[in-house]
Each structure stands twice: as structure tokens, then as C-alpha cells.
TORTI-768733 format. One record per residue (C-alpha): residue in one letter; x, y, z. Coordinates in pm, whole numbers. Example, Ala and Ser with C-alpha at 12.3 -4.5 7.8 and 13.67 -1.06 7.14 Angstrom:
BEGIN
+--------+--------+--------+--------+
! residu !      u !      v !      w !
+--------+--------+--------+--------+
!      a !   1230 !   -450 !    780 !
!      s !   1367 !   -106 !    714 !
+--------+--------+--------+--------+
END
This chain:
BEGIN
+--------+--------+--------+--------+
! residu !      u !      v !      w !
+--------+--------+--------+--------+
!      m !      3 !      1 !     -1 !
!      d !    140 !    337 !   -106 !
!      i !    127 !    646 !    109 !
!      s !   -158 !    812 !    -70 !
!      r !   -386 !    515 !    -14 !
!      l !   -272 !    500 !    351 !
!      m !   -359 !    865 !    395 !
!      a !   -697 !    798 !    233 !
!      v !   -761 !    518 !    474 !
!      l !   -669 !    734 !    773 !
!      a !   -889 !   1015 !    646 !
!      a !  -1183 !    777 !    612 !
!      r !  -1123 !    604 !    953 !
!      w !   -986 !    892 !   1154 !
!      r !  -1249 !    863 !   1425 !
!      a !  -1155 !    505 !   1498 !
!      a !   -784 !    578 !   1483 !
!      t !   -829 !    875 !   1720 !
!      g !  -1034 !    664 !   1958 !
!      a !   -759 !    399 !   1975 !
!      l !   -495 !    669 !   2037 !
!      l !   -697 !    826 !   2323 !
!      a !   -769 !    484 !   2470 !
!      v !   -405 !    385 !   2484 !
!      l !   -307 !    721 !   2630 !
!      a !   -585 !    698 !   2892 !
!      l !   -470 !    346 !   2986 !
!      t !   -106 !    466 !   3018 !
!      l !   -210 !    755 !   3248 !
!      a !   -436 !    525 !   3455 !
!      a !   -151 !    275 !   3498 !
!      h !     85 !    548 !   3603 !
!      y !   -141 !    677 !   3873 !
!      a !   -285 !    342 !   3975 !
!      l !     35 !    140 !   4015 !
!      p !    232 !    194 !   4333 !
!      p !    586 !    341 !   4305 !
!      r !    875 !     91 !   4270 !
!      y !   1226 !    167 !   4396 !
!      t !   1544 !      1 !   4262 !
!      a !   1856 !    -19 !   4485 !
!      n !   2197 !    -95 !   4326 !
!      a !   2510 !   -259 !   4466 !
!      a !   2830 !   -371 !   4293 !
!      i !   3081 !   -651 !   4371 !
!      v !   3425 !   -661 !   4222 !
!      l !   3568 !  -1005 !   4159 !
!      d !   3933 !  -1096 !   4144 !
!      v !   4015 !  -1458 !   4041 !
!      r !   4387 !  -1416 !   3978 !
!      g !   4444 !  -1702 !   4222 !
!      l !   4596 !  -1491 !   4495 !
!      n !   4674 !  -1715 !   4785 !
!      p !   4625 !  -1523 !   5112 !
!      v !   4889 !  -1738 !   5285 !
!      l !   5154 !  -1787 !   5019 !
!      g !   5092 !  -1458 !   4837 !
!      v !   5127 !  -1618 !   4492 !
!      a !   4918 !  -1455 !   4222 !
!      e !   4839 !  -1563 !   3861 !
!      a !   4872 !  -1331 !   3567 !
!      h !   4491 !  -1307 !   3480 !
!      t !   4351 !   -958 !   3503 !
!      v !   4007 !  -1001 !   3339 !
!      v !   3742 !  -1231 !   3486 !
!      p !   3626 !  -1491 !   3222 !
!      r !   3263 !  -1472 !   3135 !
!      n !   3196 !  -1823 !   3265 !
!      v !   3335 !  -1730 !   3604 !
!      l !   3115 !  -1417 !   3610 !
!      g !   2812 !  -1630 !   3517 !
!      t !   2896 !  -1874 !   3795 !
!      q !   2926 !  -1593 !   4056 !
!      a !   2602 !  -1439 !   3928 !
!      s !   2424 !  -1774 !   3956 !
!      m !   2558 !  -1799 !   4317 !
!      v !   2409 !  -1459 !   4399 !
!      r !   2069 !  -1573 !   4252 !
!      s !   2081 !  -1912 !   4425 !
!      d !   1798 !  -2024 !   4660 !
!      g !   2044 !  -2079 !   4944 !
!      v !   2166 !  -1719 !   4930 !
!      a !   1807 !  -1586 !   4911 !
!      r !   1704 !  -1793 !   5212 !
!      k !   1997 !  -1657 !   5410 !
!      v !   1891 !  -1305 !   5314 !
!      v !   1537 !  -1383 !   5439 !
!      r !   1672 !  -1507 !   5771 !
!      r !   1919 !  -1222 !   5809 !
!      l !   1651 !   -954 !   5752 !
!      d !   1377 !  -1158 !   5931 !
!      l !   1153 !  -1104 !   5634 !
!      v !    924 !  -1386 !   5742 !
!      h !    778 !  -1145 !   5998 !
!      d !    751 !   -858 !   5755 !
!      p !    383 !   -755 !   5755 !
!      r !    359 !   -684 !   5377 !
!      l !    542 !  -1003 !   5266 !
!      h !    358 !  -1217 !   5531 !
!      a !     24 !  -1084 !   5408 !
!      a !    124 !  -1150 !   5046 !
!      w !    215 !  -1512 !   5139 !
!      q !   -116 !  -1559 !   5320 !
!      d !   -301 !  -1417 !   5023 !
!      q !   -126 !  -1587 !   4735 !
!      a !    -23 !  -1916 !   4895 !
!      q !   -314 !  -1939 !   5142 !
!      g !    -51 !  -1979 !   5419 !
!      q !     50 !  -2317 !   5271 !
!      g !    415 !  -2433 !   5246 !
!      d !    734 !  -2276 !   5379 !
!      a !    704 !  -1898 !   5412 !
!      e !   1078 !  -1854 !   5399 !
!      a !   1110 !  -2040 !   5068 !
!      w !    818 !  -1849 !   4923 !
!      i !    956 !  -1517 !   5018 !
!      a !   1298 !  -1612 !   4888 !
!      r !   1141 !  -1697 !   4550 !
!      q !    969 !  -1361 !   4545 !
!      l !   1295 !  -1183 !   4619 !
!      l !   1470 !  -1363 !   4337 !
!      k !   1196 !  -1253 !   4096 !
!      s !   1282 !   -885 !   4169 !
!      l !   1659 !   -941 !   4172 !
!      d !   1876 !   -874 !   3871 !
!      v !   2247 !   -968 !   3856 !
!      r !   2459 !   -903 !   3554 !
!      p !   2816 !   -798 !   3463 !
!      a !   2867 !   -424 !   3448 !
!      a !   3039 !   -447 !   3104 !
!      e !   3160 !   -699 !   2851 !
!      d !   3523 !   -699 !   2973 !
!      s !   3454 !   -601 !   3333 !
!      n !   3503 !   -800 !   3647 !
!      v !   3229 !   -610 !   3834 !
!      l !   2886 !   -760 !   3908 !
!      d !   2594 !   -525 !   3934 !
!      i !   2318 !   -630 !   4175 !
!      q !   1977 !   -460 !   4147 !
!      y !   1669 !   -516 !   4353 !
!      s !   1333 !   -349 !   4298 !
!      g !   1060 !   -315 !   4560 !
!      p !    789 !    -92 !   4681 !
!      d !    988 !     25 !   4985 !
!      a !   1310 !    221 !   4914 !
!      a !   1477 !    150 !   5248 !
!      q !   1388 !   -218 !   5233 !
!      a !   1516 !   -247 !   4870 !
!      a !   1854 !   -102 !   4983 !
!      a !   1866 !   -337 !   5286 !
!      i !   1784 !   -641 !   5064 !
!      v !   2039 !   -561 !   4795 !
!      n !   2314 !   -507 !   5060 !
!      a !   2212 !   -829 !   5236 !
!      f !   2249 !  -1019 !   4907 !
!      s !   2602 !   -873 !   4865 !
!      e !   2707 !   -961 !   5217 !
!      v !   2548 !  -1306 !   5213 !
!      y !   2717 !  -1381 !   4879 !
!      l !   3060 !  -1283 !   5019 !
!      a !   3002 !  -1501 !   5325 !
!      t !   2884 !  -1794 !   5110 !
!      a !   3181 !  -1758 !   4877 !
!      l !   3411 !  -1752 !   5179 !
!      g !   3240 !  -2057 !   5325 !
!      l !   3275 !  -2246 !   4998 !
!      r !   3651 !  -2183 !   5003 !
!      s !   3710 !  -2215 !   5385 !
!      d !   3491 !  -2521 !   5451 !
!      p !   3709 !  -2752 !   5232 !
!      a !   4019 !  -2596 !   5389 !
!      r !   3877 !  -2677 !   5734 !
!      i !   3807 !  -3033 !   5628 !
!      s !   4157 !  -3065 !   5491 !
!      a !   4294 !  -2919 !   5813 !
!      a !   4104 !  -3181 !   6012 !
!      f !   4245 !  -3449 !   5784 !
!      f !   4605 !  -3315 !   5814 !
!      t !   4557 !  -3296 !   6192 !
!      e !   4483 !  -3670 !   6210 !
!      q !   4772 !  -3736 !   5974 !
!      a !   5003 !  -3525 !   6184 !
!      k !   4914 !  -3723 !   6497 !
!      t !   4972 !  -4052 !   6322 !
!      l !   5307 !  -3939 !   6176 !
!      r !   5413 !  -3795 !   6507 !
!      e !   5353 !  -4134 !   6671 !
!      q !   5559 !  -4298 !   6394 !
!      l !   5835 !  -4048 !   6441 !
!      e !   5844 !  -4114 !   6815 !
!      v !   5857 !  -4490 !   6757 !
!      a !   6141 !  -4452 !   6506 !
!      q !   6336 !  -4228 !   6743 !
!      t !   6282 !  -4468 !   7034 !
!      r !   6405 !  -4762 !   6826 !
!      l !   6711 !  -4567 !   6719 !
!      s !   6796 !  -4466 !   7082 !
!      q !   6743 !  -4816 !   7204 !
!      y !   6968 !  -4957 !   6930 !
!      q !   7242 !  -4701 !   7021 !
!      r !   7231 !  -4799 !   7390 !
!      e !   7242 !  -5174 !   7308 !
!      n !   7537 !  -5131 !   7083 !
!      g !   7723 !  -4864 !   7284 !
!      i !   7706 !  -4607 !   7007 !
!      v !   7745 !  -4258 !   7147 !
!      g !   7781 !  -3938 !   6941 !
!      g !   7894 !  -3955 !   6585 !
!      d !   8161 !  -4163 !   6417 !
!      e !   8446 !  -4070 !   6660 !
!      r !   8462 !  -4420 !   6814 !
!      l !   8471 !  -4586 !   6477 !
!      d !   8750 !  -4355 !   6369 !
!      v !   8946 !  -4439 !   6689 !
!      e !   8898 !  -4811 !   6645 !
!      t !   8999 !  -4788 !   6276 !
!      s !   9316 !  -4600 !   6377 !
!      s !   9392 !  -4868 !   6629 !
!      l !   9345 !  -5131 !   6363 !
!      n !   9586 !  -4953 !   6127 !
!      e !   9843 !  -4917 !   6405 !
!      l !   9815 !  -5288 !   6496 !
!      s !   9855 !  -5376 !   6129 !
!      l !  10180 !  -5179 !   6118 !
!      r !  10300 !  -5337 !   6441 !
!      q !  10221 !  -5683 !   6315 !
!      i !  10424 !  -5620 !   6002 !
!      e !  10715 !  -5502 !   6210 !
!      a !  10688 !  -5799 !   6450 !
!      r !  10682 !  -6041 !   6152 !
!      a !  10998 !  -5890 !   6013 !
!      q !  11167 !  -5907 !   6349 !
!      r !  11053 !  -6269 !   6397 !
!      i !  11185 !  -6371 !   6054 !
!      e !  11520 !  -6203 !   6120 !
!      s !  11558 !  -6353 !   6468 !
!      s !  11455 !  -6700 !   6345 !
!      s !  11710 !  -6682 !   6067 !
!      r !  11989 !  -6581 !   6316 !
!      s !  11883 !  -6848 !   6561 !
!      e !  11893 !  -7118 !   6290 !
!      q !  12237 !  -7002 !   6179 !
!      a !  12362 !  -6999 !   6539 !
!      q !  12224 !  -7344 !   6607 !
!      g !  12406 !  -7496 !   6298 !
!      r !  12750 !  -7322 !   6320 !
!      a !  12748 !  -7120 !   6637 !
!      g !  13121 !  -7046 !   6620 !
!      d !  13087 !  -6880 !   6279 !
!      s !  12769 !  -6690 !   6365 !
!      p !  12821 !  -6309 !   6356 !
!      d !  12566 !  -6269 !   6631 !
!      v !  12774 !  -6504 !   6854 !
!      l !  13112 !  -6359 !   6761 !
!      v !  12993 !  -6007 !   6823 !
!      s !  12956 !  -6089 !   7190 !
!      p !  13229 !  -5911 !   7402 !
!      v !  13269 !  -6219 !   7629 !
!      v !  13317 !  -6448 !   7324 !
!      q !  13562 !  -6210 !   7178 !
!      q !  13753 !  -6195 !   7509 !
!      l !  13751 !  -6573 !   7538 !
!      l !  13870 !  -6610 !   7179 !
!      s !  14155 !  -6370 !   7257 !
!      s !  14246 !  -6562 !   7573 !
!      l !  14220 !  -6884 !   7378 !
!      a !  14456 !  -6752 !   7112 !
!      v !  14710 !  -6639 !   7368 !
!      a !  14692 !  -6975 !   7553 !
!      q !  14726 !  -7165 !   7227 !
!      a !  15029 !  -6957 !   7137 !
!      r !  15190 !  -7029 !   7472 !
!      l !  15107 !  -7397 !   7430 !
!      k !  15277 !  -7403 !   7093 !
!      v !  15591 !  -7245 !   7230 !
!      a !  15585 !  -7479 !   7531 !
!      k !  15554 !  -7785 !   7307 !
!      g !  15862 !  -7685 !   7120 !
!      s !  16079 !  -7647 !   7433 !
!      m !  15922 !  -7887 !   7684 !
!      g !  15836 !  -8246 !   7698 !
!      s !  15477 !  -8378 !   7691 !
!      r !  15485 !  -8442 !   8067 !
!      h !  15636 !  -8121 !   8175 !
!      p !  15426 !  -7963 !   8447 !
!      q !  15419 !  -7626 !   8273 !
!      l !  15305 !  -7780 !   7949 !
!      v !  15040 !  -7977 !   8129 !
!      a !  14922 !  -7655 !   8304 !
!      i !  14914 !  -7470 !   7973 !
!      e !  14713 !  -7748 !   7813 !
!      a !  14471 !  -7741 !   8105 !
!      e !  14439 !  -7366 !   8068 !
!      v !  14372 !  -7400 !   7693 !
!      a !  14108 !  -7668 !   7760 !
!      q !  13945 !  -7449 !   8028 !
!      v !  13933 !  -7142 !   7799 !
!      r !  13793 !  -7358 !   7515 !
!      a !  13529 !  -7494 !   7744 !
!      e !  13436 !  -7149 !   7861 !
!      l !  13424 !  -7039 !   7501 !
!      d !  13199 !  -7327 !   7399 !
!      q !  12979 !  -7255 !   7698 !
!      e !  12954 !  -6884 !   7612 !
!      v !  12888 !  -6966 !   7245 !
!      a !  12613 !  -7201 !   7345 !
!      r !  12472 !  -6934 !   7578 !
!      a !  12479 !  -6681 !   7296 !
!      a !  12304 !  -6927 !   7058 !
!      a !  12046 !  -6994 !   7322 !
!      s !  11994 !  -6629 !   7365 !
!      l !  11930 !  -6590 !   6991 !
!      k !  11688 !  -6879 !   7005 !
!      m !  11512 !  -6720 !   7298 !
!      s !  11497 !  -6386 !   7114 !
!      a !  11345 !  -6569 !   6810 !
!      s !  11087 !  -6733 !   7033 !
!      i !  11005 !  -6407 !   7204 !
!      n !  10964 !  -6235 !   6869 !
!      e !  10737 !  -6518 !   6749 !
!      q !  10525 !  -6491 !   7064 !
!      r !  10512 !  -6118 !   7020 !
!      e !  10399 !  -6157 !   6660 !
!      n !  10134 !  -6407 !   6765 !
!      s !  10011 !  -6169 !   7033 !
!      i !   9998 !  -5878 !   6791 !
!      r !   9823 !  -6098 !   6539 !
!      g !   9565 !  -6198 !   6794 !
!      s !   9509 !  -5830 !   6893 !
!      l !   9483 !  -5743 !   6527 !
!      e !   9218 !  -6007 !   6461 !
!      a !   9026 !  -5895 !   6767 !
!      q !   9050 !  -5530 !   6661 !
!      r !   8941 !  -5623 !   6314 !
!      r !   8634 !  -5804 !   6446 !
!      r !   8563 !  -5507 !   6673 !
!      v !   8580 !  -5267 !   6377 !
!      l !   8360 !  -5491 !   6165 !
!      q !   8110 !  -5514 !   6453 !
!      l !   8105 !  -5131 !   6487 !
!      k !   8056 !  -5091 !   6114 !
!      s !   7769 !  -5343 !   6120 !
!      a !   7624 !  -5154 !   6414 !
!      r !   7661 !  -4829 !   6225 !
!      d !   7494 !  -4978 !   5923 !
!      g !   7203 !  -5086 !   6131 !
!      m !   7191 !  -4750 !   6299 !
!      a !   7204 !  -4581 !   5958 !
!      v !   6888 !  -4774 !   5855 !
!      l !   6714 !  -4663 !   6169 !
!      e !   6833 !  -4304 !   6117 !
!      r !   6691 !  -4302 !   5764 !
!      d !   6362 !  -4433 !   5901 !
!      a !   6359 !  -4159 !   6166 !
!      e !   6461 !  -3892 !   5918 !
!      g !   6188 !  -4006 !   5673 !
!      a !   5932 !  -4001 !   5949 !
!      r !   6050 !  -3655 !   6055 !
!      k !   6029 !  -3511 !   5696 !
!      a !   5682 !  -3662 !   5647 !
!      y !   5570 !  -3510 !   5973 !
!      e !   5716 !  -3173 !   5895 !
!      q !   5547 !  -3172 !   5548 !
!      v !   5210 !  -3258 !   5692 !
!      q !   5259 !  -3001 !   5968 !
!      l !   5335 !  -2733 !   5707 !
!      r !   5024 !  -2822 !   5505 !
!      l !   4824 !  -2821 !   5826 !
!      v !   4937 !  -2467 !   5903 !
!      q !   4864 !  -2351 !   5544 !
!      t !   4517 !  -2506 !   5532 !
!      s !   4434 !  -2369 !   5871 !
!      q !   4532 !  -2016 !   5770 !
!      e !   4349 !  -2050 !   5439 !
!      g !   4043 !  -2162 !   5623 !
!      s !   4042 !  -1861 !   5860 !
!      s !   4177 !  -1589 !   5626 !
!      p !   3929 !  -1350 !   5450 !
!      s !   3852 !  -1414 !   5083 !
!      p !   4048 !  -1184 !   4851 !
!      e !   3849 !  -1298 !   4550 !
!      a !   3546 !  -1071 !   4596 !
!      s !   3468 !   -754 !   4781 !
!      i !   3185 !   -497 !   4786 !
!      l !   3257 !   -212 !   4548 !
!      t !   2933 !    -18 !   4593 !
!      v !   2697 !    -28 !   4886 !
!      g !   2328 !      5 !   4806 !
!      v !   2150 !    316 !   4930 !
!      a !   1779 !    390 !   4954 !
!      p !   1670 !    550 !   4623 !
!      s !   1495 !    879 !   4641 !
!      e !   1292 !    844 !   4324 !
!      s !   1076 !    567 !   4185 !
!      s !   1229 !    354 !   3913 !
!      r !    895 !    346 !   3723 !
!      p !    889 !    571 !   3411 !
!      g !    747 !    925 !   3468 !
!      l !    497 !   1124 !   3262 !
!      m !    772 !   1277 !   3057 !
!      l !    841 !    926 !   2923 !
!      l !    490 !    772 !   2949 !
!      v !    304 !   1040 !   2754 !
!      p !    528 !   1027 !   2440 !
!      l !    533 !    647 !   2471 !
!      g !    155 !    635 !   2495 !
!      l !    116 !    869 !   2198 !
!      a !    355 !    648 !   1996 !
!      l !    177 !    327 !   2086 !
!      g !   -169 !    490 !   2043 !
!      s !    -72 !    613 !   1694 !
!      v !     47 !    263 !   1591 !
!      l !   -265 !    108 !   1737 !
!      g !   -492 !    368 !   1565 !
!      l !   -321 !    292 !   1230 !
!      l !   -368 !    -75 !   1279 !
!      v !   -737 !    -20 !   1368 !
!      a !   -789 !    193 !   1059 !
!      l !   -626 !    -65 !    843 !
!      g !   -822 !   -349 !    999 !
!      l !  -1155 !   -172 !    952 !
!      d !  -1069 !    -85 !    597 !
!      r !   -981 !   -452 !    527 !
!      r !  -1311 !   -566 !    685 !
!      r !  -1530 !   -299 !    508 !
!      p !  -1324 !   -170 !    223 !
!      l !  -1415 !    156 !     51 !
!      i !  -1355 !    261 !   -311 !
!      h !  -1108 !    557 !   -307 !
!      y !   -956 !    553 !   -653 !
!      t !  -1050 !    448 !  -1003 !
!      a !   -797 !    166 !   -972 !
!      d !  -1023 !      6 !   -711 !
!      l !  -1318 !    -45 !   -962 !
!      p !  -1169 !   -349 !  -1144 !
!      h !  -1157 !   -540 !   -813 !
!      w !  -1531 !   -482 !   -784 !
!      g !  -1607 !   -573 !  -1148 !
!      v !  -1770 !   -236 !  -1205 !
!      p !  -1693 !    -35 !  -1523 !
!      l !  -1587 !    327 !  -1495 !
!      l !  -1872 !    554 !  -1619 !
!      a !  -1754 !    902 !  -1507 !
!      v !  -1529 !   1093 !  -1279 !
!      v !  -1694 !   1333 !  -1034 !
!      p !  -1454 !   1604 !   -903 !
!      h !  -1611 !   1640 !   -565 !
!      a !  -1862 !   1421 !   -382 !
!      r !  -1978 !   1371 !    -29 !
!      l !  -1994 !   1041 !    149 !
!      p !  -2347 !    937 !    256 !
!      s !  -2443 !    956 !    614 !
!      r !  -2372 !    660 !    843 !
!      g !  -2590 !    364 !    757 !
!      a !  -2633 !    453 !    394 !
!      m !  -2474 !    270 !    105 !
!      p !  -2110 !    342 !     52 !
!      a !  -2039 !    589 !   -228 !
!      l !  -1743 !    704 !   -428 !
!      g !  -1487 !    936 !   -267 !
!      a !  -1241 !   1123 !   -470 !
!      a !  -1331 !    918 !   -774 !
!      a !  -1608 !    690 !   -897 !
+--------+--------+--------+--------+
END
């Protein structure tokens, strides 16, 4: 339909269009004055999910809250649990207006707290402040300005408390678990330390490795002494064997001062005997005396050589006994060192057990302290940015907005009414309408009047 035909329809149906316009405007004004005022209170919560640990102080690099996280937090604010806590905090069950509404609409059936919580959620709006913002705007609309501000602030505070509880409750559960673990590990540590102390007492281990070092030094010293004693025993045995075979030729025998003196005396006596044999007869008393002297000196020399050989044998025996004694001491010391090393090895196992129990206990104790602090520390992930205040003006649109809106809606409705009437009872406005009726065009009248209401329709601008 072109504009000229539309204007013709409005000209023909202007009364109906005007009536629709006035009706819409009247309904708009009636609704404005009939409906009670409605006040909207606003609050804002800023979220920070960078992962800042209040105990360790470690933060992630995220600076913008993801949309899914904002949606999760908004759903938490609009949850039934939060709404019920708001009802209990503000004692809205005993609010006269809400209690009367519950009696009227629910006939006093069901849980009043749950019903009021649902009504609060119907008037609550939670959405992000902007596309890339980490701020949640919370709005609540109600007939009472002060109550609307109290409710929106209660939602903010209860949400923060709920978020803190969701984070701190698992931490408290973990703290209780680590407490039990710490008790068990402490008992294991005490048992390991008791076993280690008892083992040290039973094996005479005191302090560090000083005793083992002393015993090892003694073992090394005995090894050196045993080597020296063996060399001395071998040397003395060789001299003793040589002295036993040819004692007169043994250097150890000849080196004796007594043997040397007796050999000298024997040489002098033999020289005298030789001279005496040349000048005296075999029965001469002097010769007999010299022969007796030579025999006596020779006997003394043989006795002294035998004594020297026996002394060498005794020395060899003593050196052998000394070697055997040192060898026995060396074996005993070696067994003592091996026993100490074995005891040290056993103690090392017990020390590792005690050290492992101590480390496990310290780690659990550290986690216990961390989880306890996390469970009691305030939440850094959300905080109230804006506190709701009682609005001074109603949030419903005023006359400055309702009148133009009513005129616009009334005009659209009037146009639709005119077009509907024209479709239901169409009129011939132009010569182009005649073929639709099957009527031939006879003449064109410049001006004509429409008949009065109830008469047959006639031509308008053309016929």
C-alpha cells in the first residue's frame, strides 16, 4: 500500500484511529497513577580470580574475569540458598507486607521462608557491568526504598559469606584430615626415634663416628706393628737357625764381648802352648798346666757360644710370641671394627627411617598450618565495590516518558485499527479500485460527499 492510499484510509477512518490513540493514552495515564511506586537499589561487587593465595601470596597473571566465572558468581548470588539466608538475616518472614502476600497468594501453605525467597529472586537482577569488566551489578526493585537497599546489601554480604564458606569449608576439612595425619606421623616418628635410641644404647654407640675412627686408627696401628713383628721374627729366626748350625761362625755369637775376650784368651793360651811344646816335653808340668788352661778357656768359649746361641733362640721365640700376640690383637681389633661398622649400618637404617618420618611429619605439619590459615583468612576474590543506598525516586517511568510512549503506541494502534476496519469493510477510493469490484468506470466526479452513516457506501475522490 502506497502512502496516498494509507492517507486516504486514515482520512476515512480517523475517528476510529483517534479513539484507539486516546484509549491507549488513557490506559497509560491510569496505569501510572494506579500502580504503586517501585524503587530500585543498586550494589556492585568486584571479583578478582587471579588465584591470589592469602597465605603464600602467589598470584596468577589473569587480570580480566572470564565470562563463565562471572556467570557462575551471578548464579551463586541468585541461588536459593543465598536468598534464604537473606530472608533469615533480615527476618523477612515477619515482615507484615510479605507475610500478608504469602497468606493471600499461597493461602498460608508451604514454607514462608522459601516463598519469600522466590519472590525476592523474581525482583533481583544480577549481571556484569560491562563486557570485559570484572564487576557484578546487583539490582533489587521493591515498593519500599529502605527495604530495597537493605535487601540488595544483604544479598551482597551473604554472597561474600557464602563464597568464603565455599572456600574455607574444604580448607577446614583438609585441616582436620592433616591434623589426624600429623598425629599418626608424630607417633611413627616417636617410635622410630625410640628404636634408634634403644639400638644405640644396646650397641654402645654414642655421638657420631668418633669411636669408629679411633678403632679404625687402632686397627691400622696394629697392622703396622704386626708387620714389624713379623719382620723381627723372621730375622731372629734366621739368626737363631744359623747360630744353632754353626754357632762359632755366627756373627751374632762372635759379636759378643765375652766371646771375643775368650777367643783372645784362647789364642794367647794356644800360642803359649805351641811355644811350650817346642821347648818342653809332653809331661812337663808347665806344658800340662798350659794345656789345662787352653782346655778350660775352650770350654768356657763353647759354653759362652752355646749361651749366645740360646739367647738368639730365646729372642726368636720371644719375637714369635710377640707376633702371635699382635696378630691376635689385630684379629680382635678387626672383629671389633667390623662389629662397629655393622652396628653403624644398622643405625644408619634406623636413622633413615627416623629422618623419613621426621620429613613426612614436617610436610604434613606445614600443610596443616597452610590449610588452617587459608580456612580462617578472609577471601581476596570478591569484595563490595558499591553499597546500596535507599533510592529517592521511583524507578517506574514518569509522565515525561509515558506520555510520548503512549502517543507512539496509540498512533500505531490507531493505524492498525484503521487498516483493519478498511480491510473488513473496504471503501472505493480511486478508479484503480473499480476492477476489483467488477464495475466499469462511467464518469469521474470532481467532488462528492460520502453518505451519512448507515447509507450505502459511495465514491470518494473518484467513482
